[in-house]
All heavy atoms as an XYZ file, in Angstrom:
872
protein
N     -58.357    -21.901     -9.390
C     -57.269    -21.934     -8.435
C     -55.915    -22.040     -9.143
O     -54.965    -21.410     -8.738
C     -57.506    -23.106     -7.483
C     -56.570    -23.122     -6.315
S     -56.917    -21.682     -5.284
C     -56.092    -22.133     -3.847
N     -55.872    -22.828    -10.203
C     -54.620    -22.984    -10.948
C     -54.202    -21.653    -11.565
O     -53.023    -21.346    -11.631
C     -54.771    -24.047    -12.024
N     -55.184    -20.865    -12.027
C     -54.831    -19.589    -12.641
C     -54.228    -18.633    -11.615
O     -53.366    -17.820    -11.950
C     -56.049    -18.956    -13.311
O     -57.019    -18.637    -12.337
N     -54.636    -18.724    -10.363
C     -54.067    -17.911     -9.313
C     -52.606    -18.278     -9.093
O     -51.754    -17.398     -8.946
C     -54.855    -18.078     -8.007
C     -54.416    -17.201     -6.842
C     -54.536    -15.731     -7.204
C     -55.239    -17.499     -5.613
N     -52.282    -19.563     -9.116
C     -50.897    -20.015     -8.961
C     -50.032    -19.553    -10.136
O     -48.882    -19.171     -9.944
C     -50.821    -21.533     -8.831
C     -51.354    -22.005     -7.487
O     -51.406    -21.250     -6.531
N     -51.781    -23.256     -7.426
N     -50.591    -19.601    -11.334
C     -49.864    -19.156    -12.519
C     -49.611    -17.648    -12.421
O     -48.496    -17.171    -12.686
C     -50.628    -19.507    -13.815
C     -49.999    -18.827    -15.015
C     -50.675    -21.006    -14.002
N     -50.618    -16.914    -12.003
C     -50.489    -15.468    -11.844
C     -49.404    -15.138    -10.819
O     -48.540    -14.301    -11.054
C     -51.831    -14.864    -11.414
C     -51.770    -13.390    -11.135
C     -51.672    -12.466    -12.177
C     -51.787    -12.900     -9.836
C     -51.594    -11.111    -11.934
C     -51.710    -11.550     -9.577
C     -51.621    -10.658    -10.626
O     -51.537     -9.325    -10.374
N     -49.430    -15.830     -9.678
C     -48.446    -15.622     -8.632
C     -47.037    -15.923     -9.155
O     -46.105    -15.176     -8.910
C     -48.761    -16.498     -7.415
C     -47.777    -16.341     -6.297
C     -47.759    -15.198     -5.517
C     -46.848    -17.336     -6.031
C     -46.845    -15.040     -4.500
C     -45.926    -17.188     -5.012
C     -45.927    -16.044     -4.238
N     -46.898    -17.011     -9.895
C     -45.595    -17.390    -10.452
C     -45.087    -16.325    -11.427
O     -43.898    -15.996    -11.440
C     -45.687    -18.743    -11.147
N     -45.985    -15.756    -12.228
C     -45.596    -14.706    -13.165
C     -45.146    -13.433    -12.441
O     -44.180    -12.801    -12.837
C     -46.742    -14.386    -14.129
C     -47.007    -15.425    -15.215
C     -48.269    -15.068    -15.999
C     -45.814    -15.525    -16.149
N     -45.853    -13.092    -11.376
C     -45.483    -11.909    -10.600
C     -44.095    -12.099     -9.989
O     -43.244    -11.210    -10.065
C     -46.530    -11.613     -9.500
C     -46.024    -10.577     -8.510
C     -47.832    -11.162    -10.138
N     -43.847    -13.264     -9.408
C     -42.535    -13.555     -8.821
C     -41.457    -13.501     -9.898
O     -40.386    -12.922     -9.699
C     -42.538    -14.920     -8.102
C     -41.134    -15.351     -7.715
C     -43.439    -14.866     -6.878
N     -41.742    -14.074    -11.066
C     -40.785    -14.063    -12.164
C     -40.476    -12.640    -12.613
O     -39.309    -12.276    -12.803
C     -41.319    -14.886    -13.343
C     -40.422    -14.955    -14.579
C     -39.125    -15.681    -14.233
C     -41.139    -15.672    -15.701
N     -41.499    -11.812    -12.758
C     -41.292    -10.424    -13.179
C     -40.491     -9.633    -12.156
O     -39.595     -8.868    -12.511
C     -42.639     -9.739    -13.435
C     -43.355    -10.159    -14.710
C     -44.750     -9.544    -14.754
C     -42.565     -9.754    -15.939
N     -40.794     -9.830    -10.876
C     -40.053     -9.128     -9.830
C     -38.596     -9.562     -9.809
O     -37.688     -8.751     -9.664
C     -40.698     -9.365     -8.460
C     -42.054     -8.687     -8.243
C     -42.649     -9.111     -6.910
C     -41.912     -7.176     -8.310
N     -38.362    -10.851     -9.968
C     -36.997    -11.374     -9.987
C     -36.236    -10.832    -11.186
O     -35.091    -10.397    -11.056
C     -37.007    -12.917    -10.011
O     -37.781    -13.378     -8.907
C     -35.622    -13.486     -9.935
N     -36.854    -10.852    -12.342
C     -36.197    -10.328    -13.552
C     -35.946     -8.834    -13.424
O     -34.895     -8.350    -13.835
C     -37.048    -10.601    -14.790
S     -37.094    -12.343    -15.236
N     -36.879     -8.104    -12.853
C     -36.714     -6.667    -12.671
C     -35.538     -6.358    -11.771
O     -34.739     -5.461    -12.049
N     -35.384     -7.122    -10.686
C     -34.247     -6.914     -9.776
C     -32.942     -7.257    -10.480
O     -31.949     -6.553    -10.336
C     -34.422     -7.760     -8.517
N     -32.934     -8.328    -11.247
C     -31.722     -8.728    -11.968
C     -31.360     -7.672    -13.014
O     -30.189     -7.349    -13.197
C     -31.911    -10.088    -12.624
N     -32.366     -7.130    -13.703
C     -32.099     -6.104    -14.714
C     -31.588     -4.833    -14.053
O     -30.694     -4.180    -14.577
C     -33.355     -5.822    -15.537
C     -33.665     -6.951    -16.497
S     -35.038     -6.738    -17.653
C     -36.022     -5.478    -17.058
N     -32.134     -4.474    -12.882
C     -31.658     -3.288    -12.176
C     -30.195     -3.460    -11.801
O     -29.395     -2.540    -11.939
C     -32.504     -3.034    -10.930
N     -29.838     -4.646    -11.326
C     -28.451     -4.924    -10.961
C     -27.553     -4.798    -12.183
O     -26.508     -4.159    -12.128
C     -28.324     -6.335    -10.354
O     -29.138     -6.386     -9.186
C     -26.913     -6.659     -9.982
N     -27.963     -5.401    -13.297
C     -27.164     -5.333    -14.513
C     -27.047     -3.896    -15.008
O     -25.991     -3.474    -15.461
C     -27.764     -6.224    -15.599
C     -27.564     -7.699    -15.347
C     -28.157     -8.538    -16.448
C     -27.998    -10.015    -16.147
N     -28.609    -10.857    -17.168
N     -28.129     -3.137    -14.897
C     -28.114     -1.744    -15.343
C     -27.127     -0.929    -14.509
O     -26.316     -0.185    -15.056
C     -29.516     -1.150    -15.234
C     -29.594      0.293    -15.682
C     -30.996      0.853    -15.566
O     -31.961      0.148    -15.903
O     -31.105      2.012    -15.124
N     -27.182     -1.076    -13.177
C     -26.250     -0.347    -12.310
C     -24.815     -0.778    -12.576
O     -23.917      0.058    -12.640
C     -26.605     -0.549    -10.835
C     -27.865      0.190    -10.455
O     -28.152      1.256    -10.966
N     -28.636     -0.398     -9.568
N     -24.589     -2.084    -12.725
C     -23.246     -2.580    -13.013
C     -22.722     -2.015    -14.329
O     -21.548     -1.651    -14.432
C     -23.230     -4.116    -13.070
C     -23.319     -4.744    -11.696
O     -23.106     -4.039    -10.683
O     -23.613     -5.959    -11.616
N     -23.582     -1.915    -15.333
C     -23.172     -1.384    -16.633
C     -22.830      0.102    -16.536
O     -21.851      0.556    -17.111
C     -24.267     -1.622    -17.683
C     -23.792     -1.409    -19.100
C     -22.691     -2.376    -19.502
O     -22.784     -3.576    -19.260
N     -21.637     -1.859    -20.101
N     -23.646      0.845    -15.796
C     -23.376      2.274    -15.599
C     -22.024      2.446    -14.922
O     -21.206      3.268    -15.326
C     -24.497      2.934    -14.755
C     -25.788      3.027    -15.572
C     -24.070      4.319    -14.266
C     -27.007      3.398    -14.758
N     -21.785      1.641    -13.881
C     -20.527      1.728    -13.128
C     -19.344      1.382    -14.021
O     -18.326      2.082    -14.013
C     -20.595      0.813    -11.885
C     -21.623      1.388    -10.897
C     -19.233      0.642    -11.236
C     -22.066      0.429     -9.812
N     -19.500      0.342    -14.821
C     -18.419     -0.070    -15.717
C     -18.175      0.982    -16.806
O     -17.029      1.376    -17.046
C     -18.773     -1.417    -16.362
C     -17.714     -1.934    -17.314
C     -18.146     -3.238    -17.944
C     -17.133     -3.667    -18.996
N     -17.613     -4.768    -19.798
N     -19.242      1.432    -17.466
C     -19.119      2.386    -18.574
C     -18.485      3.707    -18.139
O     -17.817      4.368    -18.931
C     -20.486      2.673    -19.202
C     -21.032      1.493    -19.983
O     -20.283      0.522    -20.227
O     -22.238      1.530    -20.340
N     -18.710      4.099    -16.895
C     -18.221      5.395    -16.409
C     -16.980      5.277    -15.523
O     -16.562      6.268    -14.929
C     -19.339      6.113    -15.649
C     -20.472      6.517    -16.554
O     -20.343      7.444    -17.337
N     -21.587      5.804    -16.477
N     -16.424      4.065    -15.431
C     -15.246      3.834    -14.568
C     -15.464      4.391    -13.162
O     -14.565      4.997    -12.570
C     -13.987      4.449    -15.172
C     -13.605      3.793    -16.471
O     -13.653      2.572    -16.597
N     -13.247      4.595    -17.453
N     -16.660      4.201    -12.634
C     -17.034      4.799    -11.351
C     -16.158      4.342    -10.188
O     -15.895      5.125     -9.278
C     -18.495      4.466    -11.032
S     -19.683      5.144    -12.205
N     -15.715      3.102    -10.224
C     -14.991      2.563     -9.083
C     -13.549      3.071     -8.979
O     -12.872      2.794     -8.003
C     -15.021      1.040     -9.113
C     -16.425      0.497     -8.903
C     -16.519     -1.006     -8.960
O     -15.905     -1.611     -9.864
O     -17.208     -1.567     -8.107
N     -13.099      3.814     -9.969
C     -11.712      4.290     -9.944
C     -11.608      5.796     -9.729
O     -10.512      6.339     -9.730
C     -11.014      3.940    -11.275
O     -11.684      4.619    -12.347
C     -11.019      2.451    -11.536
N     -12.723      6.468     -9.522
C     -12.717      7.930     -9.481
C     -12.556      8.536     -8.088
O     -12.404      9.745     -7.974
C     -13.999      8.468    -10.119
C     -14.067      8.230    -11.617
C     -15.304      8.862    -12.203
C     -15.332      8.716    -13.707
N     -16.531      9.332    -14.281
N     -12.622      7.719     -7.038
C     -12.476      8.232     -5.674
C     -11.434      7.397     -4.944
O     -11.353      6.185     -5.149
C     -13.800      8.143     -4.897
C     -14.821      9.188     -5.242
S     -16.349      9.027     -4.275
C     -15.852      9.667     -2.692
N     -10.675      8.055     -4.081
C      -9.729      7.338     -3.242
C     -10.452      6.612     -2.120
O     -11.545      7.017     -1.699
N      -9.841      5.554     -1.611
C     -10.462      4.739     -0.568
C     -10.853      5.539      0.677
O     -11.967      5.349      1.182
C      -9.553      3.565     -0.195
C     -10.126      2.589      0.837
C     -11.445      1.989      0.355
C      -9.122      1.501      1.148
N     -10.011      6.452      1.184
C     -10.436      7.207      2.373
C     -11.734      7.989      2.136
O     -12.603      8.033      3.007
C      -9.261      8.157      2.643
C      -8.080      7.480      2.028
C      -8.623      6.766      0.813
N     -11.888      8.565      0.938
C     -13.102      9.326      0.643
C     -14.299      8.405      0.377
O     -15.428      8.754      0.714
C     -12.869     10.282     -0.523
S     -11.830     11.691     -0.049
N     -14.037      7.244     -0.196
C     -15.117      6.259     -0.378
C     -15.674      5.891      0.993
O     -16.897      5.856      1.196
C     -14.611      5.002     -1.122
C     -15.632      3.871     -1.051
C     -14.288      5.338     -2.572
N     -14.796      5.622      1.940
C     -15.232      5.248      3.287
C     -15.965      6.392      3.978
O     -16.974      6.178      4.645
C     -14.037      4.789      4.124
C     -13.362      3.506      3.647
C     -12.100      3.227      4.453
C     -14.313      2.326      3.717
N     -15.482      7.613      3.790
C     -16.139      8.783      4.386
C     -17.539      8.980      3.803
O     -18.500      9.241      4.533
C     -15.274     10.022      4.157
C     -15.583     11.164      5.083
C     -14.560     12.279      4.959
O     -13.424     12.096      5.441
O     -14.914     13.338      4.386
N     -17.659      8.855      2.489
C     -18.966      8.994      1.839
C     -19.896      7.865      2.279
O     -21.077      8.086      2.558
C     -18.806      9.000      0.319
N     -19.351      6.640      2.360
C     -20.157      5.490      2.768
C     -20.732      5.705      4.165
O     -21.921      5.504      4.384
C     -19.308      4.211      2.734
C     -20.066      2.988      3.139
C     -20.748      2.241      2.196
C     -20.111      2.580      4.468
C     -21.462      1.106      2.567
C     -20.824      1.455      4.848
C     -21.501      0.719      3.891
N     -19.890      6.125      5.119
C     -20.395      6.313      6.480
C     -21.392      7.462      6.548
O     -22.317      7.438      7.348
C     -19.257      6.535      7.503
O     -18.463      7.629      7.098
C     -18.400      5.304      7.653
N     -21.223      8.445      5.681
C     -22.170      9.552      5.635
C     -23.552      9.098      5.152
O     -24.571      9.604      5.600
C     -21.634     10.649      4.717
O     -22.585     11.653      4.522
N     -23.562      8.118      4.257
C     -24.822      7.671      3.656
C     -25.420      6.466      4.381
O     -26.604      6.442      4.698
C     -24.610      7.339      2.164
C     -24.208      8.602      1.406
C     -25.865      6.715      1.557
C     -23.661      8.347      0.014
N     -24.592      5.472      4.675
C     -25.107      4.208      5.202
C     -25.027      4.093      6.721
O     -25.593      3.180      7.303
C     -24.368      3.026      4.564
C     -24.733      2.833      3.125
C     -24.031      3.470      2.126
C     -25.799      2.018      2.767
C     -24.371      3.298      0.791
C     -26.154      1.846      1.436
C     -25.437      2.482      0.453
N     -24.308      5.001      7.353
C     -24.193      4.987      8.806
C     -24.391      6.413      9.286
O     -25.066      7.189      8.641
C     -22.819      4.442      9.211
C     -22.615      2.990      8.787
C     -21.198      2.484      9.019
O     -20.399      3.222      9.635
O     -20.907      1.367      8.581
N     -23.795      6.749     10.428
C     -23.860      8.113     10.916
C     -22.454      8.680     10.851
O     -21.594      8.311     11.635
C     -24.373      8.142     12.374
O     -25.629      7.491     12.412
C     -24.513      9.562     12.868
N     -22.222      9.509      9.886
C     -20.907     10.098      9.710
C     -21.014     11.385      8.931
O     -22.085     11.770      8.477
N     -19.889     12.026      8.768
C     -19.837     13.304      8.067
C     -18.838     13.195      6.932
O     -17.812     12.538      7.063
C     -19.382     14.421      9.033
O     -20.287     14.444     10.137
C     -19.388     15.772      8.361
N     -19.173     13.830      5.832
C     -18.236     13.914      4.712
C     -17.728     15.347      4.649
O     -18.508     16.293      4.711
C     -18.886     13.448      3.392
C     -17.870     13.431      2.262
C     -20.111     14.248      3.041
C     -18.337     12.697      1.012
N     -16.412     15.497      4.583
C     -15.785     16.812      4.634
C     -15.408     17.297      3.238
O     -15.541     16.580      2.256
C     -14.579     16.766      5.573
C     -14.979     16.474      6.994
C     -14.875     15.187      7.509
C     -15.493     17.473      7.801
C     -15.265     14.903      8.811
C     -15.890     17.194      9.113
C     -15.773     15.909      9.614
N     -14.938     18.518      3.179
C     -14.706     19.228      1.926
C     -13.887     18.450      0.896
O     -14.290     18.347     -0.261
C     -14.023     20.564      2.226
O     -13.836     21.287      1.044
N     -12.735     17.910      1.289
C     -11.883     17.200      0.337
C     -12.649     16.046     -0.308
O     -12.631     15.871     -1.529
C     -10.627     16.673      1.027
C      -9.742     15.840      0.112
C      -8.600     15.192      0.895
C      -7.705     14.352      0.032
N      -8.329     13.172     -0.536
N     -13.328     15.270      0.517
C     -14.056     14.115     -0.010
C     -15.315     14.541     -0.752
O     -15.740     13.863     -1.685
C     -14.361     13.126      1.111
S     -12.853     12.323      1.738
N     -15.898     15.666     -0.367
C     -17.024     16.197     -1.149
C     -16.558     16.523     -2.559
O     -17.270     16.266     -3.529
C     -17.602     17.446     -0.481
S     -18.863     17.093      0.754
N     -15.357     17.081     -2.659
C     -14.802     17.375     -3.983
C     -14.655     16.116     -4.816
O     -14.980     16.105     -6.006
N     -14.184     15.038     -4.191
C     -14.057     13.771     -4.917
C     -15.423     13.192     -5.271
O     -15.609     12.650     -6.366
C     -13.246     12.765     -4.094
C     -11.771     13.067     -4.068
C     -10.924     11.928     -3.530
O     -11.313     10.746     -3.696
O      -9.863     12.213     -2.941
N     -16.388     13.324     -4.352
C     -17.737     12.800     -4.620
C     -18.374     13.538     -5.792
O     -18.918     12.909     -6.709
C     -18.620     12.919     -3.377
C     -20.045     12.396     -3.523
C     -20.045     10.885     -3.737
C     -20.888     12.756     -2.312
N     -18.278     14.858     -5.786
C     -18.848     15.646     -6.886
C     -18.101     15.337     -8.182
O     -18.705     15.232     -9.250
C     -18.841     17.155     -6.543
C     -19.226     17.996     -7.749
C     -19.793     17.429     -5.383
N     -16.788     15.143     -8.080
C     -16.002     14.756     -9.255
C     -16.395     13.389     -9.796
O     -16.286     13.125    -10.993
N     -16.865     12.531     -8.917
C     -17.349     11.211     -9.310
C     -18.537     11.342    -10.263
O     -18.655     10.617    -11.228
C     -17.759     10.424     -8.054
C     -18.436      9.085     -8.221
C     -17.449      8.035     -8.715
C     -19.029      8.620     -6.891
N     -19.405     12.310     -9.965
C     -20.585     12.553    -10.794
C     -21.833     11.918    -10.212
O     -21.780     10.898     -9.536
N     -22.944     12.555    -10.469
C     -24.242     12.111     -9.922
C     -24.625     10.723    -10.424
O     -25.156      9.910     -9.678
C     -25.318     13.133    -10.289
C     -26.683     12.794     -9.772
C     -27.048     13.656     -8.626
C     -28.505     13.454     -8.262
N     -28.664     13.164     -6.870
N     -24.354     10.436    -11.694
C     -24.728      9.134    -12.268
C     -23.990      8.012    -11.545
O     -24.598      7.020    -11.138
C     -24.434      9.102    -13.786
C     -24.571      7.709    -14.349
C     -25.364     10.062    -14.520
N     -22.684      8.181    -11.363
C     -21.898      7.170    -10.652
C     -22.342      7.072     -9.204
O     -22.500      5.967     -8.656
C     -20.411      7.497    -10.707
S     -19.610      7.107    -12.281
N     -22.541      8.204     -8.563
C     -22.960      8.226     -7.156
C     -24.246      7.419     -6.973
O     -24.314      6.530     -6.126
C     -23.146      9.676     -6.701
C     -23.767      9.830     -5.364
N     -23.126      9.481     -4.197
C     -24.989     10.302     -4.990
C     -23.921      9.736     -3.168
N     -25.048     10.230     -3.637
N     -25.235      7.694     -7.791
C     -26.527      6.998     -7.686
C     -26.390      5.504     -7.969
O     -26.958      4.678     -7.253
C     -27.542      7.608     -8.653
O     -27.810      8.937     -8.290
N     -25.657      5.156     -9.003
C     -25.494      3.739     -9.365
C     -24.764      2.970     -8.271
O     -25.134      1.829     -7.949
C     -24.747      3.607    -10.694
N     -23.740      3.570     -7.676
C     -23.000      2.892     -6.609
C     -23.856      2.708     -5.357
O     -23.818      1.655     -4.719
C     -21.719      3.666     -6.277
C     -20.628      3.578     -7.339
C     -19.560      4.644     -7.113
C     -20.002      2.187     -7.372
N     -24.653      3.714     -5.013
C     -25.545      3.585     -3.854
C     -26.577      2.488     -4.108
O     -26.808      1.620     -3.258
C     -26.235      4.933     -3.524
C     -27.361      4.743     -2.518
C     -25.218      5.937     -3.005
N     -27.172      2.493     -5.294
C     -28.182      1.471     -5.612
C     -27.573      0.079     -5.630
O     -28.183     -0.880     -5.156
C     -28.847      1.787     -6.950
C     -29.767      2.992     -6.870
C     -30.315      3.368     -8.237
C     -31.110      4.653     -8.155
N     -31.514      5.126     -9.481
N     -26.366     -0.060     -6.183
C     -25.728     -1.374     -6.206
C     -25.417     -1.846     -4.789
O     -25.588     -3.018     -4.469
C     -24.466     -1.375     -7.047
C     -23.911     -2.821     -7.173
C     -22.705     -2.916     -8.020
N     -21.580     -2.317     -7.303
C     -20.367     -2.250     -7.798
N     -20.111     -2.685     -9.015
N     -19.406     -1.709     -7.110
N     -24.991     -0.935     -3.931
C     -24.720     -1.301     -2.540
C     -25.996     -1.782     -1.863
O     -25.974     -2.771     -1.125
C     -24.109     -0.109     -1.767
O     -22.920      0.305     -2.437
C     -23.782     -0.488     -0.339
N     -27.104     -1.114     -2.130
C     -28.387     -1.534     -1.545
C     -28.818     -2.917     -2.022
O     -29.567     -3.603     -1.330
C     -29.478     -0.509     -1.864
C     -29.457      0.742     -1.011
C     -30.412      1.776     -1.585
C     -29.798      0.421      0.431
N     -28.361     -3.340     -3.193
C     -28.705     -4.664     -3.718
C     -27.900     -5.770     -3.042
O     -28.246     -6.936     -3.144
C     -28.452     -4.700     -5.228
C     -29.386     -3.806     -6.011
C     -28.924     -3.554     -7.429
O     -27.819     -3.985     -7.817
O     -29.679     -2.902     -8.176
N     -26.832     -5.417     -2.332
C     -25.993     -6.389     -1.651
C     -26.762     -6.976     -0.463
O     -27.313     -6.232      0.348
C     -24.708     -5.706     -1.164
C     -23.709     -6.663     -0.589
O     -24.048     -7.559      0.171
N     -22.457     -6.455     -0.926
N     -26.795     -8.307     -0.342
C     -27.522     -8.940      0.766
C     -27.055     -8.485      2.155
O     -27.831     -8.546      3.105
C     -27.246    -10.439      0.578
C     -26.865    -10.584     -0.851
C     -26.233     -9.285     -1.265
N     -25.829     -8.013      2.275
C     -25.343     -7.529      3.570
C     -26.141     -6.325      4.068
O     -26.178     -6.043      5.259
C     -23.863     -7.129      3.476
C     -22.865     -8.255      3.263
C     -21.466     -7.689      3.011
C     -22.845     -9.179      4.473
N     -26.775     -5.611      3.148
C     -27.506     -4.404      3.505
C     -29.018     -4.577      3.377
O     -29.749     -3.599      3.295
C     -27.014     -3.235      2.646
C     -25.537     -2.999      2.792
C     -24.653     -3.431      1.826
C     -25.039     -2.381      3.923
C     -23.290     -3.236      1.968
C     -23.674     -2.183      4.079
C     -22.799     -2.612      3.107
N     -29.474     -5.814      3.394
C     -30.905     -6.094      3.178
C     -31.808     -5.518      4.273
O     -32.974     -5.270      4.034
C     -31.126     -7.598      3.032
C     -30.918     -8.386      4.292
C     -31.209     -9.869      4.069
C     -31.219    -10.637      5.334
N     -30.072    -11.138      5.892
N     -31.247     -5.288      5.459
C     -32.064     -4.779      6.557
C     -32.193     -3.253      6.559
O     -32.941     -2.697      7.349
C     -31.490     -5.237      7.901
C     -31.594     -6.750      8.076
O     -32.505     -7.362      7.488
O     -30.747     -7.317      8.794
N     -31.476     -2.594      5.676
C     -31.556     -1.135      5.604
C     -32.780     -0.704      4.804
O     -33.223     -1.410      3.900
C     -30.303     -0.564      4.940
C     -28.982     -0.811      5.666
C     -27.837     -0.214      4.861
C     -29.006     -0.225      7.063
N     -33.293      0.454      5.125
C     -34.435      1.005      4.400
C     -33.940      1.701      3.131
O     -33.252      2.739      3.229
C     -35.176      2.006      5.281
O     -36.022      2.813      4.494
N     -34.263      1.169      1.940
C     -33.817      1.812      0.700
C     -34.270      3.266      0.596
O     -33.503      4.121      0.143
C     -34.444      0.959     -0.403
C     -34.690     -0.367      0.233
C     -34.989     -0.066      1.676
N     -35.472      3.563      1.039
C     -35.992      4.933      0.956
C     -35.135      5.862      1.812
O     -34.756      6.954      1.380
C     -37.480      4.980      1.398
C     -37.975      6.397      1.542
C     -38.340      4.201      0.429
N     -34.796      5.425      3.010
C     -33.974      6.229      3.918
C     -32.565      6.422      3.351
O     -32.015      7.523      3.390
C     -33.911      5.550      5.289
C     -33.187      6.353      6.325
C     -33.328      5.713      7.723
N     -32.298      6.213      8.579
C     -31.098      5.665      8.750
N     -30.797      4.558      8.139
N     -30.203      6.202      9.551
N     -31.991      5.350      2.809
C     -30.634      5.430      2.263
C     -30.595      6.337      1.029
O     -29.692      7.168      0.892
C     -30.089      4.022      1.935
C     -29.949      3.198      3.218
C     -28.769      4.104      1.177
C     -29.023      3.777      4.268
N     -31.566      6.200      0.150
C     -31.619      7.062     -1.045
C     -31.752      8.523     -0.609
O     -31.085      9.409     -1.158
C     -32.782      6.656     -1.985
C     -32.631      5.219     -2.468
C     -32.921      7.642     -3.147
C     -31.645      4.971     -3.560
N     -32.595      8.779      0.397
C     -32.763     10.153      0.897
C     -31.443     10.677      1.464
O     -31.066     11.824      1.209
C     -33.865     10.203      1.952
N     -30.731      9.832      2.221
C     -29.444     10.261      2.784
C     -28.410     10.474      1.677
O     -27.575     11.372      1.769
C     -28.937      9.235      3.798
C     -29.638      9.328      5.140
C     -29.052      8.366      6.146
C     -27.715      8.869      6.646
N     -27.148      8.017      7.701
N     -28.463      9.659      0.627
C     -27.500      9.833     -0.466
C     -27.770     11.137     -1.208
O     -26.833     11.846     -1.573
C     -27.519      8.628     -1.408
O     -28.378      8.777     -2.480
N     -29.023     11.484     -1.393
C     -29.383     12.756     -2.040
C     -28.960     13.925     -1.152
O     -28.399     14.921     -1.628
C     -30.896     12.797     -2.367
C     -31.225     11.782     -3.461
C     -31.333     14.206     -2.769
C     -32.706     11.535     -3.664
N     -29.206     13.795      0.150
C     -28.816     14.840      1.095
C     -27.295     15.026      1.092
O     -26.799     16.151      1.062
C     -29.307     14.487      2.493
C     -28.930     15.503      3.536
C     -29.365     15.080      4.930
O     -29.641     13.919      5.199
N     -29.421     16.051      5.831
N     -26.557     13.919      1.102
C     -25.092     13.996      1.069
C     -24.625     14.672     -0.213
O     -23.753     15.543     -0.193
C     -24.472     12.583      1.204
O     -24.844     12.045      2.478
C     -22.967     12.608      1.080
N     -25.219     14.274     -1.342
C     -24.860     14.876     -2.636
C     -25.115     16.382     -2.611
O     -24.250     17.175     -2.981
C     -25.648     14.200     -3.758
C     -25.375     14.825     -5.088
C     -26.120     15.772     -5.731
C     -24.241     14.578     -5.925
N     -25.530     16.117     -6.924
C     -24.369     15.400     -7.062
C     -23.138     13.737     -5.828
C     -23.443     15.407     -8.094
C     -22.210     13.747     -6.853
C     -22.361     14.582     -7.972
N     -26.314     16.775     -2.168
C     -26.673     18.199     -2.145
C     -25.786     18.991     -1.186
O     -25.388     20.114     -1.496
C     -28.151     18.372     -1.789
C     -29.064     17.922     -2.916
O     -28.656     17.853     -4.073
N     -30.293     17.580     -2.577
N     -25.475     18.406     -0.019
C     -24.583     19.078      0.929
C     -23.202     19.275      0.320
O     -22.580     20.329      0.498
C     -24.471     18.279      2.235
C     -25.749     18.324      3.053
O     -26.645     19.125      2.807
N     -25.841     17.435      4.027
N     -22.718     18.261     -0.382
C     -21.404     18.375     -1.020
C     -21.416     19.423     -2.124
O     -20.467     20.211     -2.239
C     -20.950     17.013     -1.561
S     -20.285     15.938     -0.265
N     -22.468     19.449     -2.915
C     -22.564     20.487     -3.965
C     -22.525     21.874     -3.349
O     -21.812     22.757     -3.838
C     -23.857     20.323     -4.762
C     -23.860     19.302     -5.895
C     -25.240     19.281     -6.554
C     -22.783     19.586     -6.920
N     -23.286     22.074     -2.259
C     -23.318     23.372     -1.597
C     -21.951     23.724     -1.023
O     -21.501     24.871     -1.119
C     -24.389     23.378     -0.504
N     -21.282     22.738     -0.444
C     -19.960     22.964      0.149
C     -18.929     23.311     -0.926
O     -18.126     24.230     -0.750
C     -19.519     21.721      0.922
C     -18.238     21.814      1.711
C     -18.349     22.906      2.791
C     -17.911     20.479      2.343
N     -18.984     22.614     -2.035
C     -18.029     22.851     -3.128
C     -18.300     24.196     -3.794
O     -17.379     24.903     -4.176
C     -18.115     21.704     -4.178
C     -17.730     20.372     -3.552
C     -17.242     21.986     -5.390
C     -16.378     20.348     -2.892
N     -19.587     24.552     -3.941
C     -19.950     25.791     -4.629
C     -19.782     27.041     -3.768
O     -19.721     28.143     -4.292
C     -21.397     25.728     -5.135
C     -21.536     24.775     -6.310
O     -20.515     24.459     -6.948
O     -22.664     24.344     -6.583
N     -19.727     26.860     -2.436
C     -19.644     28.036     -1.573
C     -18.199     28.540     -1.532
O     -17.253     27.772     -1.557
C     -20.121     27.709     -0.169
O     -19.229     26.816      0.461
N     -18.050     29.860     -1.503
C     -16.700     30.415     -1.456
C     -16.049     30.105     -0.105
O     -16.715     30.073      0.920
C     -16.912     31.922     -1.621
C     -18.333     32.163     -1.277
C     -19.074     30.866     -1.515
N     -14.749     29.841     -0.119
C     -14.063     29.575      1.140
C     -13.815     30.880      1.882
O     -13.602     31.917      1.263
C     -12.763     28.833      0.946
O     -12.289     28.910     -0.336
N     -13.850     30.817      3.201
C     -13.628     32.034      3.968
C     -12.187     32.529      3.782
O     -11.271     31.748      3.676
C     -13.878     31.609      5.420
C     -13.895     30.109      5.415
C     -14.104     29.673      4.010
N     -12.034     33.816      3.768
C     -10.686     34.411      3.619
C      -9.923     34.264      4.924
O     -10.485     34.393      5.996
C     -10.797     35.887      3.276
O     -11.491     36.046      2.074
N      -8.631     33.988      4.780
C      -7.820     33.860      5.989
C      -6.801     34.966      6.072
O      -6.465     35.619      5.148
C      -7.071     32.500      6.018
O      -6.379     32.334      4.794
C      -8.040     31.396      6.252
């Protein structure tokens, strides 16, 4: 019985350390790439509502999101998911929406604009 308690304690310790390391890894990526300074606040809010709520991101902000880069985009989404305020959200759903938003923005940026 004691070995079961020790095993359980080790599993909890490993999970806790893994979460802490993930947080540190995302924070380091964000710091190393100056991710928090690459988008203006209006576009940050537009991207956030597109991913974490029900909203749309438009061409100008897609340009800023793509300019931010995939590494920064992923790290910022993952760090946001680690925030206790968002604990009730489904990480799988949010990651899927972040990938969809990224891909939609890439397609929008890469597509030629209609002639006027």
